[in-house]
C-alpha positions as a LaTeX table, in Angstrom:
\begin{tabular}{lrrr}
\hline
Residue & $x$ (\AA) & $y$ (\AA) & $z$ (\AA) \\
\hline
Met1 & 100.31 & 78.67 & 125.15 \\
Pro2 & 97.61 & 76.77 & 123.22 \\
His3 & 97.39 & 77.20 & 119.46 \\
Ser4 & 95.28 & 75.50 & 116.83 \\
Ala5 & 96.87 & 72.65 & 114.88 \\
Asp6 & 97.14 & 74.58 & 111.63 \\
Glu7 & 99.10 & 77.30 & 113.44 \\
Thr8 & 101.80 & 75.00 & 114.76 \\
Asn9 & 102.58 & 72.75 & 111.79 \\
Val10 & 106.16 & 72.62 & 110.58 \\
Pro11 & 106.54 & 74.98 & 107.57 \\
Asp12 & 106.65 & 73.38 & 104.12 \\
Asp13 & 109.68 & 73.68 & 101.87 \\
Asn14 & 107.51 & 75.74 & 99.52 \\
Pro15 & 105.46 & 78.02 & 101.80 \\
Arg16 & 102.25 & 79.69 & 100.69 \\
Arg17 & 102.16 & 83.38 & 99.77 \\
Leu18 & 99.65 & 85.90 & 101.09 \\
Val19 & 99.64 & 89.06 & 98.93 \\
Leu20 & 97.93 & 92.27 & 100.07 \\
Cys21 & 97.60 & 95.33 & 97.79 \\
Phe22 & 96.52 & 98.73 & 99.21 \\
Asp23 & 95.64 & 101.40 & 96.65 \\
Gly24 & 96.12 & 105.16 & 97.02 \\
Thr25 & 93.68 & 107.83 & 98.16 \\
Gly26 & 90.65 & 107.95 & 95.86 \\
Asn27 & 92.06 & 105.19 & 93.64 \\
Gln28 & 90.14 & 102.12 & 92.52 \\
Phe29 & 89.90 & 99.85 & 89.47 \\
Gln30 & 89.57 & 101.83 & 86.21 \\
Gly31 & 90.35 & 99.18 & 83.60 \\
Asn32 & 92.75 & 101.38 & 81.61 \\
Glu33 & 96.23 & 102.93 & 81.79 \\
Ser34 & 95.12 & 105.24 & 84.61 \\
Asp35 & 95.08 & 102.29 & 87.02 \\
Thr36 & 97.76 & 102.72 & 89.66 \\
Asn37 & 100.83 & 100.53 & 89.94 \\
Ile38 & 99.13 & 98.71 & 92.82 \\
Met39 & 96.24 & 97.68 & 90.58 \\
Lys40 & 98.68 & 96.70 & 87.83 \\
Ile41 & 100.67 & 94.50 & 90.23 \\
Tyr42 & 97.45 & 92.82 & 91.34 \\
Gln43 & 96.53 & 92.16 & 87.69 \\
Met44 & 99.95 & 90.55 & 87.10 \\
Leu45 & 99.60 & 88.04 & 89.95 \\
Asp46 & 98.70 & 84.45 & 89.14 \\
Arg47 & 95.40 & 84.32 & 90.99 \\
His48 & 94.83 & 80.67 & 89.98 \\
Ser49 & 97.77 & 79.38 & 91.99 \\
Pro50 & 96.53 & 77.17 & 94.88 \\
Ser51 & 99.45 & 78.26 & 97.07 \\
Gln52 & 98.90 & 82.01 & 96.65 \\
Phe53 & 96.14 & 84.10 & 98.28 \\
His54 & 95.35 & 87.65 & 97.12 \\
Tyr55 & 93.73 & 90.73 & 98.65 \\
Tyr56 & 93.08 & 94.11 & 96.97 \\
Gln57 & 91.78 & 97.17 & 98.81 \\
Pro58 & 90.55 & 100.35 & 97.04 \\
Gly59 & 91.99 & 103.60 & 98.36 \\
Ile60 & 90.84 & 105.73 & 101.27 \\
Gly61 & 87.78 & 107.79 & 100.29 \\
Thr62 & 86.49 & 105.41 & 97.59 \\
Tyr63 & 83.75 & 103.83 & 99.67 \\
Val64 & 81.85 & 104.53 & 102.88 \\
Lys65 & 81.29 & 101.85 & 105.49 \\
Gly66 & 77.61 & 100.91 & 105.82 \\
Gln67 & 76.32 & 102.60 & 102.63 \\
Ser68 & 72.78 & 101.65 & 101.67 \\
Ser69 & 72.02 & 99.86 & 98.39 \\
Ser70 & 68.43 & 101.16 & 98.25 \\
Ser71 & 67.19 & 103.34 & 95.38 \\
Gly72 & 64.97 & 106.37 & 94.73 \\
Leu73 & 64.27 & 109.18 & 97.18 \\
Val74 & 65.10 & 106.93 & 100.10 \\
Arg75 & 68.69 & 106.87 & 98.89 \\
Phe76 & 69.01 & 110.63 & 98.23 \\
Trp77 & 70.16 & 111.71 & 101.69 \\
Pro78 & 72.50 & 108.71 & 102.23 \\
Lys79 & 74.17 & 109.52 & 98.88 \\
Ile80 & 74.83 & 113.12 & 99.91 \\
Lys81 & 76.04 & 111.99 & 103.32 \\
Ser82 & 78.32 & 109.38 & 101.73 \\
Lys83 & 79.78 & 111.99 & 99.37 \\
Val84 & 80.58 & 114.36 & 102.23 \\
Ile85 & 82.15 & 111.55 & 104.27 \\
Ser86 & 84.17 & 110.46 & 101.24 \\
Val87 & 85.56 & 113.97 & 100.69 \\
Val88 & 86.50 & 114.30 & 104.37 \\
Asp89 & 88.01 & 110.82 & 104.28 \\
Gln90 & 90.21 & 111.70 & 101.30 \\
Ala91 & 91.32 & 114.89 & 103.06 \\
Val92 & 92.27 & 113.50 & 106.48 \\
Gly93 & 92.05 & 109.71 & 106.20 \\
Ser94 & 89.24 & 109.34 & 108.73 \\
Ser95 & 88.64 & 105.68 & 107.76 \\
Phe96 & 92.31 & 104.74 & 108.17 \\
Ser97 & 91.66 & 102.28 & 111.00 \\
Asp98 & 89.01 & 100.44 & 108.94 \\
His99 & 91.50 & 99.99 & 106.10 \\
Val100 & 94.29 & 98.71 & 108.34 \\
Leu101 & 92.04 & 96.30 & 110.22 \\
Ala102 & 90.49 & 94.91 & 107.03 \\
Gly103 & 93.96 & 93.80 & 105.97 \\
Tyr104 & 94.69 & 92.55 & 109.49 \\
Arg105 & 91.55 & 90.37 & 109.45 \\
Phe106 & 92.56 & 88.91 & 106.08 \\
Leu107 & 95.86 & 87.80 & 107.62 \\
Met108 & 94.10 & 86.41 & 110.70 \\
Arg109 & 91.85 & 84.22 & 108.54 \\
Tyr110 & 94.36 & 82.89 & 106.03 \\
Tyr111 & 97.79 & 82.89 & 107.69 \\
Ser112 & 99.36 & 79.59 & 108.73 \\
Glu113 & 102.81 & 79.14 & 110.22 \\
Gly114 & 105.56 & 79.49 & 107.63 \\
Asp115 & 103.51 & 81.49 & 105.11 \\
His116 & 105.26 & 84.40 & 103.38 \\
Ile117 & 103.41 & 87.72 & 103.50 \\
Tyr118 & 103.88 & 90.27 & 100.68 \\
Ile119 & 102.35 & 93.75 & 101.09 \\
Phe120 & 102.23 & 96.50 & 98.44 \\
Gly121 & 100.87 & 100.04 & 98.82 \\
Phe122 & 100.72 & 103.48 & 97.20 \\
Ser123 & 100.29 & 106.90 & 98.83 \\
Arg124 & 98.11 & 106.58 & 101.95 \\
Gly125 & 97.69 & 102.96 & 100.91 \\
Ala126 & 101.45 & 102.64 & 101.34 \\
Tyr127 & 101.12 & 104.12 & 104.82 \\
Thr128 & 98.30 & 101.63 & 105.49 \\
Ala129 & 100.58 & 98.80 & 104.30 \\
Arg130 & 103.45 & 100.08 & 106.40 \\
Phe131 & 101.28 & 100.52 & 109.49 \\
Leu132 & 99.86 & 97.00 & 109.09 \\
Ala133 & 103.37 & 95.56 & 108.73 \\
Glu134 & 104.48 & 97.36 & 111.89 \\
Met135 & 101.35 & 96.22 & 113.75 \\
Val136 & 102.06 & 92.58 & 112.90 \\
His137 & 105.77 & 93.03 & 113.70 \\
Glu138 & 105.33 & 94.87 & 117.02 \\
Leu139 & 102.00 & 93.57 & 118.35 \\
Gly140 & 101.66 & 90.25 & 116.54 \\
Leu141 & 98.78 & 88.53 & 114.77 \\
Leu142 & 95.72 & 87.50 & 116.77 \\
Ser143 & 94.83 & 83.81 & 116.73 \\
Arg144 & 92.34 & 82.75 & 114.07 \\
Gly145 & 88.71 & 83.21 & 115.14 \\
Asn146 & 89.55 & 85.72 & 117.87 \\
Glu147 & 88.11 & 88.69 & 115.97 \\
Glu148 & 86.36 & 90.16 & 119.02 \\
Met149 & 89.83 & 91.23 & 120.17 \\
Val150 & 90.67 & 93.14 & 116.97 \\
His151 & 89.33 & 96.43 & 118.34 \\
Phe152 & 91.46 & 96.08 & 121.48 \\
Ala153 & 94.49 & 95.18 & 119.39 \\
Trp154 & 94.00 & 98.39 & 117.39 \\
Glu155 & 93.63 & 100.56 & 120.49 \\
Thr156 & 96.74 & 99.02 & 122.01 \\
Phe157 & 98.97 & 99.47 & 118.98 \\
Ser158 & 97.67 & 102.88 & 117.85 \\
Asn159 & 98.29 & 104.33 & 121.33 \\
Tyr160 & 101.78 & 102.87 & 121.26 \\
Glu161 & 102.41 & 104.23 & 117.74 \\
Gln162 & 101.45 & 107.77 & 118.75 \\
Ser163 & 103.85 & 107.70 & 121.69 \\
Arg164 & 106.87 & 105.96 & 120.15 \\
Gly165 & 108.38 & 109.13 & 118.66 \\
Asn166 & 108.63 & 110.81 & 122.06 \\
Asn167 & 112.22 & 111.34 & 123.10 \\
Pro168 & 112.80 & 110.79 & 125.94 \\
Gln169 & 110.06 & 108.27 & 126.71 \\
Thr170 & 107.71 & 109.24 & 129.54 \\
Glu171 & 106.54 & 106.88 & 132.28 \\
Lys172 & 103.18 & 106.56 & 130.48 \\
Asp173 & 104.98 & 105.66 & 127.24 \\
Gln174 & 106.88 & 102.91 & 129.03 \\
Glu175 & 103.65 & 101.57 & 130.54 \\
Leu176 & 102.07 & 101.42 & 127.06 \\
Asn177 & 105.07 & 99.48 & 125.79 \\
Glu178 & 104.87 & 96.96 & 128.64 \\
Phe179 & 101.11 & 96.53 & 128.19 \\
Met180 & 101.58 & 95.82 & 124.48 \\
Lys181 & 104.18 & 93.13 & 125.21 \\
Lys182 & 101.77 & 91.39 & 127.62 \\
Phe183 & 98.89 & 91.68 & 125.11 \\
Lys184 & 101.08 & 90.08 & 122.44 \\
Ala185 & 102.14 & 87.21 & 124.72 \\
Thr186 & 98.53 & 86.52 & 125.74 \\
Phe187 & 96.54 & 86.77 & 122.51 \\
Cys188 & 98.84 & 86.69 & 119.47 \\
Arg189 & 100.58 & 84.03 & 117.40 \\
Leu190 & 104.34 & 83.80 & 117.65 \\
Gly191 & 106.91 & 84.31 & 114.92 \\
Val192 & 104.67 & 86.01 & 112.34 \\
Gly193 & 106.70 & 88.28 & 110.07 \\
Ile194 & 106.31 & 90.23 & 106.85 \\
His195 & 108.43 & 88.81 & 104.03 \\
Phe196 & 108.26 & 91.72 & 101.55 \\
Leu197 & 106.99 & 95.31 & 101.80 \\
Gly198 & 106.80 & 97.24 & 98.51 \\
Leu199 & 105.79 & 100.91 & 98.70 \\
Phe200 & 105.18 & 103.64 & 96.12 \\
Asp201 & 105.65 & 107.16 & 97.54 \\
Cys202 & 104.45 & 106.50 & 101.07 \\
Val203 & 102.88 & 109.59 & 102.68 \\
Asn204 & 101.37 & 110.18 & 106.10 \\
Ser205 & 98.30 & 112.38 & 105.72 \\
Val206 & 96.30 & 110.58 & 108.40 \\
Gly207 & 95.03 & 113.01 & 111.02 \\
Gln208 & 95.35 & 110.63 & 113.96 \\
Phe209 & 99.00 & 109.90 & 113.24 \\
Glu210 & 100.23 & 113.16 & 111.74 \\
Ile211 & 103.08 & 114.94 & 113.44 \\
Pro212 & 102.31 & 116.78 & 116.70 \\
Phe213 & 103.83 & 120.27 & 116.66 \\
Phe214 & 105.12 & 120.20 & 120.22 \\
Arg215 & 107.92 & 117.73 & 119.49 \\
Thr216 & 111.24 & 119.41 & 118.82 \\
Ser217 & 112.80 & 116.62 & 116.75 \\
Tyr218 & 112.31 & 113.01 & 115.71 \\
Arg219 & 114.46 & 109.97 & 116.32 \\
Phe220 & 112.50 & 107.94 & 113.79 \\
Ile221 & 109.21 & 107.54 & 112.01 \\
Ala222 & 109.00 & 103.76 & 111.87 \\
Thr223 & 110.97 & 100.57 & 112.30 \\
Pro224 & 111.71 & 98.33 & 109.31 \\
Ala225 & 109.05 & 95.67 & 109.83 \\
Ala226 & 109.80 & 93.29 & 106.96 \\
Lys227 & 112.62 & 91.05 & 105.76 \\
Tyr228 & 112.72 & 92.91 & 102.43 \\
Ile229 & 111.66 & 96.55 & 102.02 \\
Arg230 & 111.48 & 98.47 & 98.74 \\
His231 & 110.28 & 102.09 & 98.59 \\
Ala232 & 109.99 & 104.19 & 95.40 \\
Val233 & 109.92 & 107.92 & 96.26 \\
Ser234 & 108.94 & 110.98 & 94.20 \\
Ile235 & 111.52 & 113.72 & 93.62 \\
His236 & 109.27 & 116.44 & 92.19 \\
Glu237 & 106.18 & 116.29 & 94.47 \\
Arg238 & 105.84 & 119.64 & 96.31 \\
Arg239 & 102.47 & 119.58 & 98.10 \\
Leu240 & 102.41 & 119.92 & 101.87 \\
Lys241 & 99.91 & 117.07 & 102.32 \\
Phe242 & 102.16 & 114.72 & 100.35 \\
Lys243 & 105.40 & 114.93 & 102.28 \\
Pro244 & 107.07 & 111.49 & 102.17 \\
Ala245 & 107.23 & 109.10 & 105.13 \\
Leu246 & 110.82 & 107.95 & 104.64 \\
Tyr247 & 112.55 & 104.95 & 106.14 \\
Met248 & 115.71 & 107.02 & 105.96 \\
Met249 & 114.43 & 108.79 & 109.06 \\
Asp250 & 114.97 & 105.67 & 111.18 \\
Lys251 & 118.59 & 105.57 & 112.37 \\
Ser252 & 118.25 & 103.18 & 115.30 \\
Gly253 & 115.96 & 100.41 & 114.06 \\
Pro254 & 117.03 & 96.84 & 113.27 \\
Ser255 & 118.73 & 96.17 & 109.96 \\
Ser256 & 116.78 & 94.91 & 106.97 \\
Asp257 & 117.31 & 94.24 & 103.26 \\
Phe258 & 116.17 & 97.71 & 102.40 \\
Lys259 & 116.17 & 99.99 & 99.34 \\
Glu260 & 114.64 & 103.46 & 99.17 \\
Val261 & 115.08 & 104.87 & 95.66 \\
Trp262 & 114.04 & 108.30 & 94.33 \\
Phe263 & 112.38 & 108.66 & 90.89 \\
Ala264 & 111.56 & 111.64 & 88.68 \\
Gly265 & 108.02 & 112.98 & 88.71 \\
Asn266 & 105.34 & 113.86 & 91.19 \\
His267 & 103.28 & 111.61 & 93.45 \\
Cys268 & 101.29 & 109.86 & 90.67 \\
Asp269 & 104.26 & 109.81 & 88.30 \\
Val270 & 105.69 & 107.30 & 90.78 \\
Gly271 & 102.59 & 105.41 & 91.93 \\
Gly272 & 100.49 & 105.67 & 88.78 \\
Gly273 & 97.07 & 107.14 & 88.11 \\
Tyr274 & 97.53 & 109.22 & 84.94 \\
Asn275 & 96.25 & 108.37 & 81.47 \\
Leu276 & 98.47 & 108.33 & 78.41 \\
Gln277 & 98.61 & 111.65 & 76.57 \\
Lys278 & 98.36 & 111.94 & 72.80 \\
Gly279 & 101.55 & 110.54 & 71.31 \\
Gln280 & 102.75 & 109.07 & 74.62 \\
Lys281 & 103.73 & 105.39 & 74.60 \\
His282 & 104.58 & 104.83 & 78.26 \\
Leu283 & 103.95 & 106.56 & 81.57 \\
Leu284 & 106.61 & 107.87 & 83.92 \\
Ser285 & 105.13 & 105.54 & 86.53 \\
Asp286 & 106.15 & 102.55 & 84.39 \\
Thr287 & 109.76 & 103.09 & 85.50 \\
Pro288 & 109.20 & 102.59 & 89.26 \\
Leu289 & 106.75 & 99.76 & 88.47 \\
Asn290 & 109.43 & 98.02 & 86.40 \\
Trp291 & 111.94 & 98.55 & 89.23 \\
Met292 & 109.57 & 97.09 & 91.85 \\
Ile293 & 108.80 & 93.98 & 89.78 \\
Gln294 & 112.50 & 93.42 & 89.12 \\
Glu295 & 113.20 & 93.67 & 92.85 \\
Val296 & 110.53 & 91.08 & 93.64 \\
Leu297 & 111.79 & 88.69 & 90.97 \\
His298 & 115.40 & 88.92 & 92.13 \\
Leu299 & 115.06 & 88.58 & 95.90 \\
Glu300 & 118.15 & 86.83 & 97.20 \\
Gly301 & 117.67 & 83.81 & 99.43 \\
Ser302 & 113.88 & 83.88 & 99.10 \\
Glu303 & 112.40 & 80.39 & 99.42 \\
Ser304 & 109.03 & 81.49 & 98.06 \\
Lys305 & 108.78 & 83.71 & 94.99 \\
Leu306 & 105.55 & 85.34 & 93.93 \\
Glu307 & 103.82 & 83.67 & 91.00 \\
Phe308 & 102.93 & 86.06 & 88.17 \\
Gln309 & 101.05 & 85.67 & 84.92 \\
Thr310 & 104.00 & 85.43 & 82.54 \\
Thr311 & 102.53 & 87.55 & 79.73 \\
Asn312 & 101.65 & 90.50 & 81.98 \\
Val313 & 105.09 & 90.62 & 83.60 \\
Glu314 & 106.90 & 90.38 & 80.27 \\
Asp315 & 104.87 & 93.33 & 78.97 \\
Val316 & 106.16 & 95.45 & 81.85 \\
Leu317 & 109.76 & 94.29 & 81.72 \\
Arg318 & 110.19 & 94.81 & 77.99 \\
Ala319 & 108.35 & 98.14 & 77.89 \\
Glu320 & 110.23 & 100.78 & 75.93 \\
Ser321 & 112.14 & 103.45 & 77.75 \\
Val322 & 110.09 & 106.58 & 78.45 \\
Phe323 & 113.04 & 108.73 & 77.44 \\
Pro324 & 113.66 & 110.19 & 73.98 \\
Gly325 & 116.51 & 108.35 & 72.37 \\
Lys326 & 115.54 & 106.69 & 69.12 \\
Glu327 & 114.32 & 109.93 & 67.54 \\
Glu328 & 116.76 & 112.62 & 66.51 \\
Pro329 & 116.72 & 115.74 & 68.73 \\
Gly330 & 114.74 & 118.53 & 67.11 \\
Thr331 & 112.35 & 116.26 & 65.20 \\
Asn332 & 108.60 & 116.31 & 65.83 \\
Ala333 & 108.66 & 112.76 & 67.28 \\
Trp334 & 111.45 & 113.72 & 69.68 \\
Glu335 & 109.58 & 116.84 & 70.81 \\
Val336 & 106.37 & 114.88 & 71.43 \\
Arg337 & 108.19 & 112.36 & 73.63 \\
Arg338 & 110.07 & 115.10 & 75.46 \\
Arg339 & 106.88 & 117.08 & 76.15 \\
Thr340 & 104.60 & 114.19 & 77.14 \\
Asn341 & 107.13 & 112.58 & 79.48 \\
Gln342 & 107.77 & 115.63 & 81.63 \\
Pro343 & 106.88 & 115.31 & 85.34 \\
His344 & 103.45 & 116.56 & 86.38 \\
Asp345 & 102.98 & 119.32 & 88.95 \\
Ser346 & 99.71 & 119.51 & 90.89 \\
Leu347 & 100.40 & 123.10 & 91.99 \\
Arg348 & 100.42 & 124.44 & 88.41 \\
Phe349 & 97.55 & 126.01 & 86.49 \\
Gly350 & 96.55 & 125.34 & 82.91 \\
His351 & 97.62 & 121.75 & 82.48 \\
Ala352 & 95.83 & 118.55 & 83.56 \\
Ser353 & 94.92 & 120.20 & 86.88 \\
Gly354 & 91.45 & 121.53 & 87.49 \\
Phe355 & 91.49 & 125.27 & 88.21 \\
Leu356 & 89.59 & 125.01 & 91.51 \\
Met357 & 91.65 & 122.03 & 92.64 \\
Val358 & 94.89 & 123.97 & 92.20 \\
Ile359 & 93.38 & 126.81 & 94.25 \\
Leu360 & 92.48 & 124.37 & 97.02 \\
Trp361 & 95.98 & 122.88 & 97.05 \\
Trp362 & 97.48 & 126.36 & 97.32 \\
Ile363 & 95.19 & 127.25 & 100.24 \\
Leu364 & 96.75 & 124.32 & 102.11 \\
Glu365 & 100.22 & 125.54 & 101.09 \\
Leu366 & 99.54 & 129.05 & 102.46 \\
Leu367 & 97.93 & 128.15 & 105.79 \\
Pro368 & 100.33 & 127.18 & 108.62 \\
Ile369 & 97.91 & 124.61 & 110.09 \\
Phe370 & 99.67 & 121.33 & 109.24 \\
Thr371 & 102.96 & 120.18 & 110.70 \\
Arg372 & 105.60 & 118.91 & 108.31 \\
Leu373 & 109.06 & 117.46 & 108.80 \\
Glu374 & 111.95 & 119.47 & 107.35 \\
Leu375 & 115.55 & 118.30 & 107.09 \\
Glu376 & 117.75 & 120.81 & 108.94 \\
Lys377 & 121.38 & 120.15 & 109.83 \\
Gly378 & 120.83 & 116.41 & 109.46 \\
Glu379 & 117.78 & 116.32 & 111.76 \\
Trp380 & 114.11 & 116.02 & 110.83 \\
Val381 & 112.41 & 118.97 & 112.55 \\
Pro382 & 108.60 & 119.55 & 112.68 \\
Arg383 & 107.52 & 122.97 & 111.35 \\
Arg384 & 104.29 & 124.84 & 110.75 \\
Phe385 & 105.68 & 128.29 & 110.11 \\
Pro386 & 106.68 & 129.57 & 107.68 \\
Pro387 & 104.09 & 127.86 & 105.44 \\
Asn388 & 105.24 & 125.30 & 102.88 \\
Leu389 & 104.44 & 127.49 & 99.84 \\
Gly390 & 105.12 & 124.74 & 97.34 \\
Ala391 & 108.67 & 124.13 & 98.53 \\
Pro392 & 110.37 & 121.01 & 97.13 \\
Arg393 & 110.94 & 117.88 & 99.18 \\
Asp394 & 114.08 & 117.46 & 101.25 \\
Ile395 & 116.28 & 114.65 & 99.95 \\
Pro396 & 118.63 & 113.02 & 102.51 \\
Val397 & 122.36 & 113.08 & 101.76 \\
Glu398 & 122.49 & 109.27 & 101.63 \\
Ala399 & 119.47 & 108.97 & 99.29 \\
Glu400 & 119.77 & 106.78 & 96.18 \\
Ile401 & 118.63 & 108.45 & 92.94 \\
His402 & 117.48 & 106.06 & 90.22 \\
Ser403 & 119.62 & 106.01 & 87.07 \\
Ser404 & 116.60 & 107.00 & 84.95 \\
Val405 & 116.71 & 110.50 & 86.46 \\
Asn406 & 120.14 & 111.17 & 84.98 \\
Glu407 & 118.91 & 109.79 & 81.64 \\
Met408 & 115.99 & 112.24 & 81.70 \\
Val409 & 118.35 & 115.14 & 82.41 \\
Lys410 & 120.58 & 114.12 & 79.49 \\
Ala411 & 117.54 & 113.77 & 77.21 \\
Gly412 & 116.33 & 117.27 & 78.07 \\
Ile413 & 113.09 & 116.10 & 79.69 \\
Ile414 & 113.90 & 117.63 & 83.06 \\
Asp415 & 116.39 & 120.27 & 84.15 \\
Lys416 & 119.03 & 119.40 & 86.69 \\
Glu417 & 118.07 & 122.55 & 88.62 \\
Ser418 & 114.56 & 121.12 & 89.19 \\
Ile419 & 116.02 & 118.38 & 91.40 \\
Pro420 & 116.43 & 119.52 & 95.04 \\
Lys421 & 119.96 & 119.23 & 96.33 \\
Lys422 & 120.67 & 116.45 & 98.80 \\
Gly423 & 120.80 & 117.23 & 102.49 \\
Gly424 & 117.94 & 119.71 & 102.68 \\
Asp425 & 118.48 & 123.39 & 103.29 \\
Asn426 & 119.15 & 125.55 & 106.33 \\
Pro427 & 117.55 & 127.80 & 107.37 \\
Asn428 & 114.38 & 126.23 & 105.99 \\
Leu429 & 112.55 & 129.01 & 104.18 \\
Pro430 & 109.80 & 128.69 & 101.57 \\
Asn431 & 110.58 & 129.32 & 97.92 \\
Pro432 & 109.00 & 132.61 & 96.78 \\
Ala433 & 109.95 & 131.95 & 93.16 \\
Ser434 & 107.48 & 129.05 & 92.91 \\
Val435 & 104.65 & 131.31 & 94.12 \\
Val436 & 105.54 & 134.04 & 91.61 \\
Ser437 & 105.73 & 131.41 & 88.86 \\
Thr438 & 102.28 & 130.04 & 89.69 \\
Leu439 & 100.64 & 133.49 & 89.87 \\
Lys440 & 102.06 & 134.41 & 86.45 \\
Arg441 & 100.72 & 131.20 & 84.97 \\
Ala442 & 97.32 & 131.79 & 86.53 \\
Arg443 & 97.08 & 135.18 & 84.79 \\
Lys444 & 98.32 & 133.73 & 81.48 \\
Asn445 & 95.90 & 130.80 & 81.57 \\
Leu446 & 92.91 & 133.01 & 82.36 \\
Thr447 & 93.50 & 134.73 & 79.02 \\
Arg448 & 93.47 & 131.33 & 77.27 \\
Gln449 & 90.08 & 130.22 & 78.58 \\
Thr450 & 88.32 & 130.76 & 75.22 \\
Ala451 & 91.09 & 129.35 & 73.04 \\
Pro452 & 90.59 & 125.80 & 71.63 \\
Ser453 & 92.94 & 123.11 & 72.93 \\
Asn454 & 94.02 & 119.88 & 71.22 \\
Gly455 & 95.91 & 118.50 & 74.19 \\
Pro456 & 97.56 & 119.46 & 77.47 \\
Ala457 & 98.84 & 123.00 & 77.53 \\
Val458 & 102.56 & 123.43 & 77.24 \\
Asp459 & 104.27 & 126.72 & 77.99 \\
Glu460 & 106.85 & 127.63 & 75.40 \\
Pro461 & 109.69 & 130.10 & 75.99 \\
Asp462 & 109.34 & 133.63 & 74.65 \\
Asn463 & 110.91 & 134.06 & 71.21 \\
Gly464 & 114.41 & 135.36 & 71.36 \\
Asp465 & 114.80 & 134.85 & 75.10 \\
Ser466 & 116.71 & 131.85 & 76.41 \\
Arg467 & 116.27 & 132.72 & 80.07 \\
Lys468 & 114.28 & 130.33 & 82.22 \\
Met469 & 113.08 & 130.20 & 85.83 \\
His470 & 112.44 & 126.69 & 87.13 \\
Glu471 & 109.99 & 125.55 & 89.77 \\
Asn472 & 112.72 & 125.24 & 92.40 \\
Gly473 & 113.60 & 128.90 & 91.90 \\
Ser474 & 116.70 & 128.52 & 89.73 \\
Val475 & 117.17 & 130.91 & 86.84 \\
Lys476 & 119.34 & 130.36 & 83.80 \\
Gly477 & 120.22 & 133.12 & 81.34 \\
Met478 & 122.50 & 133.94 & 78.47 \\
Asn479 & 124.40 & 136.56 & 80.40 \\
Gly480 & 125.33 & 134.50 & 83.44 \\
Val481 & 123.89 & 133.32 & 86.73 \\
Tyr482 & 123.94 & 134.97 & 90.13 \\
Lys483 & 123.43 & 132.79 & 93.23 \\
Ala484 & 121.98 & 134.41 & 96.32 \\
Asn485 & 121.85 & 132.94 & 99.81 \\
Gly486 & 118.70 & 130.95 & 100.52 \\
Val487 & 117.43 & 127.57 & 101.49 \\
Asn488 & 116.12 & 126.49 & 98.14 \\
Gly489 & 119.02 & 127.75 & 96.11 \\
Val490 & 117.01 & 130.61 & 94.52 \\
Arg491 & 118.99 & 132.18 & 91.73 \\
Val492 & 118.06 & 135.68 & 90.61 \\
Leu493 & 118.72 & 137.34 & 87.26 \\
Asn494 & 117.59 & 140.88 & 86.52 \\
Gly495 & 115.14 & 141.41 & 83.70 \\
Ile496 & 113.24 & 138.13 & 83.69 \\
Asp497 & 110.56 & 138.38 & 81.00 \\
Gly498 & 108.98 & 134.93 & 81.11 \\
Val499 & 108.62 & 131.94 & 83.34 \\
Asn500 & 108.58 & 128.35 & 82.14 \\
Gly501 & 108.43 & 124.98 & 83.84 \\
Ser502 & 107.12 & 121.46 & 83.68 \\
Asn503 & 103.60 & 120.29 & 82.90 \\
Gly504 & 101.13 & 120.05 & 85.77 \\
Ala505 & 98.26 & 117.76 & 86.65 \\
Val506 & 96.10 & 117.02 & 89.66 \\
Glu507 & 95.30 & 113.55 & 90.84 \\
Ser508 & 92.20 & 112.49 & 92.69 \\
\hline
\end{tabular}
């Protein structure tokens, strides 16, 4: 098969690096602490290195293909149209194919044999990164200059991707698989692989590839498509549209140097996107960022390490712990650190979340229109009913919890009961306690509308009452605890007077 000369040269001892960074939904450069971990990684890279090529892509919903740059009245209607398209795009990921193929074209133009490809992504950007890695792994990379075939490459692989979860495979599924193999042999370069895939809380909220309801179970979601895979996952995210796309779901794929580690906090507490609060020195998202950078720097047997700007990396690696420790418990400084470092919750009223946005998220929680995967008896089963109702994520039995989570429990930042138990629950029922908790907070916060605020609202326990109901439905009291049967481990104690939980915030 003919290939151009630059595609068949013997690899150098020090191969070049191609680095692609895919930001999360609605995320783009901000120039402050609210930049995501993807943007921060891009800023750390040594972009002056002649042997390293860089690509950054803003998140889904941040721009509309073909927008006009004209001004005045001529631009009025296109601006409204672009805004509507952007909102729809953020909701269902309608521009997903454009984002994947933009990264694919970058690789087509710059890849030479022996180059090492690093891909990072957050949220839907992580799913974009993962999908691109699988496309290169399964279909291959089109020869340089053959961009007229990109559309056909997308159609071939996307059809295959939608059929691969079928078990057993139909005759049509097998035909798609055979066609893809022939397409790869005819048009694509050989031996192209992804060296490193680094993901922050990968979610699949892309309409075209979301889970069809008619399947009864899933063998896998995706095949490890990189030599090294690192995935930081959120423990406390509860929204239906942000269920994680885990590599743990794949039991039959080829082996890989793979780590999937769970961190405290919600979606943006893992991938970044929040600003520092008053008195806060570091974000929760600094912990998974630190972990990811350490993993990149300590890859075993890697012939080609990423080149970073030394100062930027050192700032991350020597950042102080986000956990209270230096201050004495009970002091004002200790309380500030404890309060500001609590995980956010986008389904809670009266905190960093906008009132209407929380309502919109709860509408999605109440309507049984989206299929989700639930862990039941060791199998991932698609469900629409009963609705999600803010139920916590299912954590596989074999999941690795980062050591920082235990430190946060010891420091009193989070309660152990707020962490879902490993293995999921059966039968899978929604958690009514979280709905009751949210409704009570809505009523309380409506009465606070006219009160001045000097910072994010923090619910304090009623005086003289040590009882507490947590977001996962657990209740602790002075007089004991009663445990009733139920999927989410809901504990009930008669005479609950108040409800308290962690701070909440909504991300764009």
